[in-house]
GUMAR-221667 format. One record per residue (C-alpha): x, y, z. Coordinates in steps of 0.5 Angstrom, whole numbers. Last residue first. Layout:
! GUMAR-221667
(rec (X; Y; Z)),
...
END
This chain:
! GUMAR-221667
(rec (-15; 47; 30)),
(rec (-22; 43; 31)),
(rec (-24; 42; 23)),
(rec (-18; 44; 20)),
(rec (-14; 41; 25)),
(rec (-18; 34; 24)),
(rec (-18; 35; 16)),
(rec (-10; 36; 17)),
(rec (-10; 30; 21)),
(rec (-13; 26; 16)),
(rec (-12; 19; 19)),
(rec (-8; 14; 16)),
(rec (-13; 8; 12)),
(rec (-9; 8; 6)),
(rec (-15; 10; 2)),
(rec (-15; 17; 7)),
(rec (-19; 17; 14)),
(rec (-23; 21; 17)),
(rec (-25; 19; 24)),
(rec (-32; 16; 26)),
(rec (-37; 18; 30)),
(rec (-34; 24; 32)),
(rec (-32; 27; 40)),
(rec (-27; 33; 42)),
(rec (-23; 32; 47)),
(rec (-19; 37; 51)),
(rec (-13; 39; 55)),
(rec (-10; 33; 52)),
(rec (-4; 30; 56)),
(rec (3; 30; 54)),
(rec (4; 36; 59)),
(rec (2; 32; 65)),
(rec (7; 26; 64)),
(rec (4; 21; 62)),
(rec (1; 14; 65)),
(rec (-4; 16; 71)),
(rec (-4; 23; 68)),
(rec (-7; 20; 61)),
(rec (-12; 17; 65)),
(rec (-14; 24; 68)),
(rec (-14; 27; 62)),
(rec (-20; 23; 58)),
(rec (-23; 23; 64)),
(rec (-24; 30; 65)),
(rec (-25; 31; 58)),
(rec (-31; 26; 58)),
(rec (-31; 19; 56)),
(rec (-37; 18; 51)),
(rec (-44; 14; 54)),
(rec (-48; 14; 48)),
(rec (-44; 13; 43)),
(rec (-41; 7; 46)),
(rec (-35; 5; 44)),
(rec (-32; 13; 43)),
(rec (-29; 15; 36)),
(rec (-24; 21; 41)),
(rec (-21; 27; 38)),
(rec (-15; 29; 43)),
(rec (-13; 36; 44)),
(rec (-6; 36; 45)),
(rec (-4; 44; 47)),
(rec (-1; 49; 42)),
(rec (3; 56; 43)),
(rec (3; 55; 51)),
(rec (-1; 62; 53)),
(rec (-5; 63; 48)),
(rec (-6; 56; 45)),
(rec (-8; 54; 38)),
(rec (-9; 47; 37)),
(rec (-4; 40; 36)),
(rec (-8; 34; 35)),
(rec (-9; 27; 37)),
(rec (-14; 22; 34)),
(rec (-16; 16; 38)),
(rec (-21; 10; 37)),
(rec (-26; 5; 40)),
(rec (-24; 10; 47)),
(rec (-29; 7; 53)),
(rec (-25; 2; 56)),
(rec (-18; 7; 55)),
(rec (-12; 2; 52)),
(rec (-12; 6; 45)),
(rec (-11; 13; 50)),
(rec (-4; 11; 52)),
(rec (-2; 8; 44)),
(rec (-5; 15; 42)),
(rec (-1; 18; 47)),
(rec (6; 15; 44)),
(rec (3; 16; 37)),
(rec (2; 23; 38)),
(rec (9; 25; 40)),
(rec (9; 32; 45)),
(rec (16; 35; 44)),
(rec (16; 41; 50)),
(rec (17; 48; 49)),
(rec (11; 50; 52)),
(rec (7; 46; 48)),
(rec (11; 43; 41)),
(rec (6; 38; 37)),
(rec (9; 33; 33)),
(rec (5; 31; 27)),
(rec (9; 35; 21)),
(rec (16; 30; 23)),
(rec (11; 24; 23)),
(rec (10; 21; 30)),
(rec (14; 16; 35)),
(rec (16; 10; 31)),
(rec (20; 5; 35)),
(rec (26; 2; 32)),
(rec (30; -4; 34)),
(rec (38; -4; 35)),
(rec (39; -7; 40)),
(rec (39; -1; 46)),
(rec (34; 1; 43)),
(rec (32; 6; 37)),
(rec (28; 12; 36)),
(rec (24; 14; 31)),
(rec (20; 21; 27)),
(rec (17; 20; 20)),
(rec (18; 25; 15)),
(rec (22; 19; 11)),
(rec (28; 23; 7)),
(rec (31; 20; 3)),
(rec (39; 20; 4)),
(rec (45; 25; 0)),
(rec (44; 31; 4)),
(rec (37; 34; 2)),
(rec (33; 27; -3)),
(rec (27; 30; -1)),
(rec (29; 37; -2)),
(rec (32; 35; -9)),
(rec (26; 31; -10)),
(rec (21; 37; -8)),
(rec (25; 42; -13)),
(rec (25; 37; -19)),
(rec (18; 35; -19)),
(rec (16; 32; -26)),
(rec (15; 26; -23)),
(rec (17; 25; -16)),
(rec (24; 21; -16)),
(rec (28; 15; -17)),
(rec (25; 11; -12)),
(rec (29; 8; -6)),
(rec (29; 0; -6)),
(rec (36; 0; -9)),
(rec (39; 4; -3)),
(rec (39; 10; 2)),
(rec (34; 12; 7)),
(rec (33; 18; 13)),
(rec (29; 15; 20)),
(rec (27; 23; 24)),
(rec (30; 23; 30)),
(rec (28; 22; 38)),
(rec (34; 19; 42)),
(rec (35; 12; 45)),
(rec (40; 11; 40)),
(rec (45; 18; 40)),
(rec (42; 22; 33)),
(rec (46; 22; 27)),
(rec (47; 29; 24)),
(rec (42; 31; 18)),
(rec (42; 38; 21)),
(rec (35; 37; 23)),
(rec (37; 32; 27)),
(rec (38; 25; 24)),
(rec (37; 17; 25)),
(rec (41; 13; 19)),
(rec (39; 8; 15)),
(rec (41; 3; 9)),
(rec (36; -2; 6)),
(rec (39; -8; 2)),
(rec (36; -13; 7)),
(rec (30; -9; 11)),
(rec (32; -6; 17)),
(rec (31; -8; 24)),
(rec (24; -8; 27)),
(rec (17; -4; 27)),
(rec (18; -4; 35)),
(rec (11; -4; 39)),
(rec (12; -11; 41)),
(rec (20; -13; 43)),
(rec (19; -19; 45)),
(rec (13; -21; 43)),
(rec (13; -20; 35)),
(rec (21; -22; 35)),
(rec (20; -29; 33)),
(rec (15; -26; 29)),
(rec (19; -22; 25)),
(rec (19; -14; 26)),
(rec (21; -11; 19)),
(rec (24; -4; 17)),
(rec (24; -1; 9)),
(rec (18; -4; 7)),
(rec (15; 0; 1)),
(rec (17; 1; -5)),
(rec (21; 5; -2)),
(rec (17; 12; -3)),
(rec (10; 9; -2)),
(rec (12; 8; 5)),
(rec (15; 4; 10)),
(rec (14; -1; 16)),
(rec (12; -8; 16)),
(rec (11; -12; 22)),
(rec (10; -19; 23)),
(rec (6; -24; 27)),
(rec (8; -30; 25)),
(rec (3; -36; 25)),
(rec (2; -42; 29)),
(rec (-1; -38; 35)),
(rec (-5; -34; 31)),
(rec (-11; -32; 36)),
(rec (-6; -30; 42)),
(rec (-1; -27; 37)),
(rec (-6; -23; 34)),
(rec (-9; -21; 41)),
(rec (-3; -18; 43)),
(rec (-2; -14; 37)),
(rec (-9; -11; 38)),
(rec (-7; -9; 45)),
(rec (-1; -6; 43)),
(rec (-4; -2; 38)),
(rec (-3; -1; 32)),
(rec (0; 4; 28)),
(rec (-2; 5; 20)),
(rec (0; 3; 13)),
(rec (2; -4; 16)),
(rec (1; -11; 18)),
(rec (3; -18; 17)),
(rec (0; -25; 18)),
(rec (6; -31; 16)),
(rec (4; -38; 16)),
(rec (-2; -39; 15)),
(rec (-5; -46; 12)),
(rec (-8; -48; 20)),
(rec (-13; -43; 19)),
(rec (-19; -47; 18)),
(rec (-25; -44; 20)),
(rec (-29; -45; 27)),
(rec (-24; -40; 31)),
(rec (-26; -34; 29)),
(rec (-33; -35; 30)),
(rec (-34; -28; 35)),
(rec (-31; -24; 29)),
(rec (-27; -19; 33)),
(rec (-21; -21; 31)),
(rec (-22; -20; 24)),
(rec (-25; -14; 25)),
(rec (-19; -11; 29)),
(rec (-14; -14; 23)),
(rec (-18; -10; 19)),
(rec (-17; -3; 23)),
(rec (-10; -5; 23)),
(rec (-8; -5; 17)),
(rec (-8; -13; 12)),
(rec (-3; -17; 9)),
(rec (-3; -25; 8)),
(rec (1; -31; 8)),
(rec (-1; -38; 7)),
(rec (-7; -38; 5)),
(rec (-11; -45; 4)),
(rec (-16; -42; -1)),
(rec (-22; -43; 3)),
(rec (-19; -42; 10)),
(rec (-17; -35; 8)),
(rec (-23; -33; 3)),
(rec (-27; -34; 9)),
(rec (-23; -31; 13)),
(rec (-24; -24; 8)),
(rec (-32; -26; 7)),
(rec (-32; -25; 16)),
(rec (-28; -19; 16)),
(rec (-33; -15; 10)),
(rec (-29; -9; 9)),
(rec (-33; -4; 5)),
(rec (-31; -3; -2)),
(rec (-26; -7; -7)),
(rec (-27; -15; -6)),
(rec (-20; -19; -4)),
(rec (-15; -21; -10)),
(rec (-12; -28; -7)),
(rec (-5; -28; -11)),
(rec (-2; -36; -12)),
(rec (5; -36; -14)),
(rec (10; -36; -19)),
(rec (16; -34; -14)),
(rec (16; -27; -18)),
(rec (9; -27; -19)),
(rec (7; -28; -11)),
(rec (13; -22; -8)),
(rec (10; -17; -15)),
(rec (3; -18; -12)),
(rec (4; -16; -6)),
(rec (8; -10; -8)),
(rec (2; -8; -11)),
(rec (-3; -8; -6)),
(rec (2; -5; -1)),
(rec (4; 0; -6)),
(rec (-4; 2; -7)),
(rec (-7; 1; -14)),
(rec (-9; -6; -12)),
(rec (-13; -4; -6)),
(rec (-10; -7; 1)),
(rec (-12; -13; 4)),
(rec (-7; -17; 1)),
(rec (-7; -24; 1)),
(rec (-2; -30; -1)),
(rec (-1; -37; -3)),
(rec (6; -40; -4)),
(rec (9; -41; 1)),
(rec (11; -48; -1)),
(rec (18; -46; -2)),
(rec (19; -43; 5)),
(rec (19; -35; 5)),
(rec (26; -33; 10)),
(rec (23; -27; 12)),
(rec (29; -22; 9)),
(rec (30; -27; 3)),
(rec (23; -27; 1)),
(rec (23; -19; 3)),
(rec (29; -17; -1)),
(rec (28; -21; -7)),
(rec (20; -17; -7)),
(rec (24; -10; -5)),
(rec (29; -12; -11)),
(rec (23; -13; -16)),
(rec (20; -7; -14)),
(rec (26; -2; -14)),
(rec (29; -6; -20)),
(rec (23; -5; -24)),
(rec (23; 3; -22)),
(rec (18; 7; -19)),
(rec (17; 14; -19)),
(rec (13; 17; -14)),
(rec (8; 22; -16)),
(rec (7; 27; -12)),
(rec (0; 28; -8)),
(rec (-3; 35; -7)),
(rec (-2; 37; 0)),
(rec (-1; 34; 7)),
(rec (-5; 28; 7)),
(rec (-3; 27; -1)),
(rec (-4; 19; 0)),
(rec (2; 19; -5)),
(rec (1; 18; -12)),
(rec (5; 12; -15)),
(rec (8; 13; -22)),
(rec (10; 5; -24)),
(rec (15; 1; -27)),
(rec (21; 7; -29)),
(rec (26; 4; -33)),
(rec (33; 2; -29)),
(rec (31; -5; -30)),
(rec (30; -4; -37)),
(rec (24; -4; -41)),
(rec (22; -8; -48)),
(rec (20; -13; -43)),
(rec (20; -20; -48)),
(rec (13; -24; -50)),
(rec (12; -20; -55)),
(rec (6; -17; -56)),
(rec (0; -20; -59)),
(rec (-4; -18; -64)),
(rec (-10; -15; -62)),
(rec (-17; -17; -64)),
(rec (-19; -21; -59)),
(rec (-17; -17; -53)),
(rec (-20; -11; -56)),
(rec (-27; -14; -56)),
(rec (-25; -16; -49)),
(rec (-24; -9; -47)),
(rec (-29; -7; -50)),
(rec (-35; -12; -48)),
(rec (-33; -11; -40)),
(rec (-27; -6; -37)),
(rec (-27; 0; -41)),
(rec (-20; 2; -45)),
(rec (-19; 9; -46)),
(rec (-15; 12; -52)),
(rec (-11; 18; -53)),
(rec (-10; 22; -46)),
(rec (-5; 28; -46)),
(rec (-11; 33; -47)),
(rec (-15; 31; -40)),
(rec (-21; 28; -39)),
(rec (-23; 28; -32)),
(rec (-31; 30; -32)),
(rec (-32; 24; -38)),
(rec (-28; 20; -33)),
(rec (-31; 21; -26)),
(rec (-38; 19; -30)),
(rec (-36; 13; -33)),
(rec (-33; 10; -27)),
(rec (-37; 5; -25)),
(rec (-37; 3; -33)),
(rec (-29; 0; -32)),
(rec (-23; 4; -33)),
(rec (-16; 3; -37)),
(rec (-13; 10; -38)),
(rec (-8; 12; -44)),
(rec (-3; 18; -45)),
(rec (-3; 19; -38)),
(rec (1; 26; -38)),
(rec (3; 24; -30)),
(rec (1; 31; -27)),
(rec (-6; 31; -33)),
(rec (-8; 25; -30)),
(rec (-7; 25; -23)),
(rec (-10; 32; -23)),
(rec (-16; 30; -27)),
(rec (-17; 24; -22)),
(rec (-17; 29; -16)),
(rec (-23; 33; -20)),
(rec (-27; 28; -21)),
(rec (-26; 26; -14)),
(rec (-22; 20; -12)),
(rec (-24; 13; -10)),
(rec (-21; 10; -15)),
(rec (-14; 12; -12)),
(rec (-10; 11; -19)),
(rec (-5; 7; -21)),
(rec (0; 10; -26)),
(rec (3; 4; -30)),
(rec (10; 7; -34)),
(rec (10; 4; -41)),
(rec (16; -2; -43)),
(rec (10; -5; -47)),
(rec (10; -12; -43)),
(rec (11; -7; -36)),
(rec (4; -4; -38)),
(rec (1; -10; -40)),
(rec (3; -14; -33)),
(rec (-1; -7; -30)),
(rec (-6; -8; -34)),
(rec (-7; -15; -34)),
(rec (-7; -14; -26)),
(rec (-13; -9; -26)),
(rec (-17; -14; -31)),
(rec (-16; -19; -26)),
(rec (-20; -15; -21)),
(rec (-19; -9; -15)),
(rec (-23; -3; -17)),
(rec (-20; 1; -24)),
(rec (-17; 6; -25)),
(rec (-11; 5; -29)),
(rec (-7; 10; -32)),
(rec (-2; 9; -38)),
(rec (4; 13; -38)),
(rec (8; 13; -45)),
(rec (15; 11; -44)),
(rec (15; 5; -48)),
(rec (9; 5; -54)),
(rec (1; 7; -54)),
(rec (0; 9; -60)),
(rec (-7; 4; -60)),
(rec (-4; -1; -64)),
(rec (1; -2; -58)),
(rec (-5; -2; -53)),
(rec (-8; -8; -56)),
(rec (-1; -12; -57)),
(rec (0; -10; -49)),
(rec (-8; -13; -48)),
(rec (-6; -19; -53)),
(rec (1; -20; -49)),
(rec (-3; -19; -42)),
(rec (-8; -24; -44)),
(rec (-4; -29; -47)),
(rec (1; -29; -40)),
(rec (-5; -29; -35)),
(rec (-9; -35; -39)),
(rec (-1; -39; -39)),
(rec (0; -37; -32)),
(rec (-7; -39; -30)),
(rec (-13; -35; -28)),
(rec (-19; -36; -24)),
(rec (-26; -34; -23)),
(rec (-29; -34; -16)),
(rec (-30; -27; -14)),
(rec (-22; -27; -16)),
(rec (-16; -31; -16)),
(rec (-9; -31; -19)),
(rec (-4; -34; -21)),
(rec (-6; -41; -21)),
(rec (-1; -46; -24)),
(rec (-2; -49; -30)),
(rec (3; -46; -35)),
(rec (9; -48; -30)),
(rec (16; -46; -33)),
(rec (14; -44; -40)),
(rec (8; -39; -36)),
(rec (13; -38; -30)),
(rec (18; -34; -34)),
(rec (12; -30; -38)),
(rec (11; -27; -32)),
(rec (18; -26; -29)),
(rec (19; -22; -36)),
(rec (13; -18; -35)),
(rec (15; -16; -29)),
(rec (23; -14; -31)),
(rec (27; -20; -31)),
(rec (31; -19; -38)),
(rec (37; -17; -39)),
(rec (39; -22; -44)),
(rec (39; -16; -50)),
(rec (43; -10; -49)),
(rec (38; -4; -52)),
(rec (31; -3; -53)),
(rec (29; -5; -60)),
(rec (23; -7; -60)),
(rec (22; -14; -61)),
(rec (18; -16; -68)),
(rec (11; -19; -68)),
(rec (9; -26; -67)),
(rec (2; -28; -69)),
(rec (-2; -32; -64)),
(rec (-7; -37; -66)),
(rec (-14; -34; -65)),
(rec (-16; -34; -58)),
(rec (-20; -37; -53)),
(rec (-21; -35; -45)),
(rec (-28; -36; -44)),
(rec (-31; -29; -41)),
(rec (-31; -26; -35)),
(rec (-36; -20; -32)),
(rec (-35; -18; -26)),
(rec (-42; -15; -23)),
(rec (-40; -8; -20)),
(rec (-37; -7; -14)),
(rec (-42; -5; -8)),
(rec (-43; 2; -5)),
(rec (-41; 6; 2)),
(rec (-33; 6; -1)),
(rec (-28; 5; 5)),
END
């Protein structure tokens, strides 16, 4: 998380000169528009006064949002940006970030959300790798932008006076999208836990099919219209939640960037009568730990979801207990799949606790070995996918794309097992699995056991070299009481009562916190570099 507060937001009255219509781009057959920009225009015509966005005390109706998006698209077009160009967005969560995403779609350009926690060299890599021609950013990142500029970048818009003046002066772009549904909508850069990030190319069809499938699979009622996501907008979870609310003409309540404040977040849930929300497990831990949670009226919540990193079963039981009126939904997947591939619905939350559920509508899955042979149910293999939500390719990386799609299926890198009823359980990332003396050790299984230790707040398991066994498990522990951390002997003894001996940590390291990427996933590469 960031250790600074987001900069002050500046909002201006939504008053514009008369709209001037301009000729539409010639983009092939007409009558097929249903891309992201078209969804916005549809609701601006049908329900113009419905609130589309809420952020930090400011809101936008669909009419206001559509008008601003058209003007931003026009401003970018006047600066030489057109169909197929990449528009990078380096910004904290705010209304302008959403406007930038939708203006990109309206132009037929490709949006490149940039993680605002990256350093200048990392931002430079994303801009150069994507060939970004335009950048929308904000004053807080002036130094990073100055150090990260690349030759492809032709224009920069800065949120604030510069951005607002550009909108006021612009000739609005036409409402209709210039993009085909098969054209790229986003290049979403993966977390890069094992190397340099790769840009997953998601088409308009990928994003919209994910939204359609989510609505159908979860049975979203017609009045389930107010959603909130604790994920930053540069993350696929944040972008996907936005697309879902946009599809149904609902209201998206944006959370502030920076350190997660559980009390403030619960206040927003209550004040805006949020009906569905998504947070990562660490955020749910903080929400469930609030001493005054019961005083908030959260009766509007119908579905509470989690994903992006593993959740201890103890946390899931606590969520079920504290939110009896809501379905506790597990969302599992990855950026390359737009992102959700399997879902554990609320009715199964207790019966199949710990499972990531069954495949989403329009997702076909197999569990395979290294030779692409299906493994029997109950055995561990890699889950692979195909379907209309799977990405088009990795941007500019044909070799990596071919490797990811070997055998005609997208390889997730996730090791799972499937029970007799067809429900999936994640056991590890393929690259995180420990092989000790010829035995496979699945980190998630051991971590779940260690999460139940009363002296452990957080834990990550990694393999470290060993002369006899090749590698052995090491538990990296964040203690609940830093003054009295559990000993290595206590940690091993706890596990030996619950696991086979070869799975138990042979060593323990005590740390104040676990390193995480912006998605909340533990950076085991960093832990291996430090302790391996």
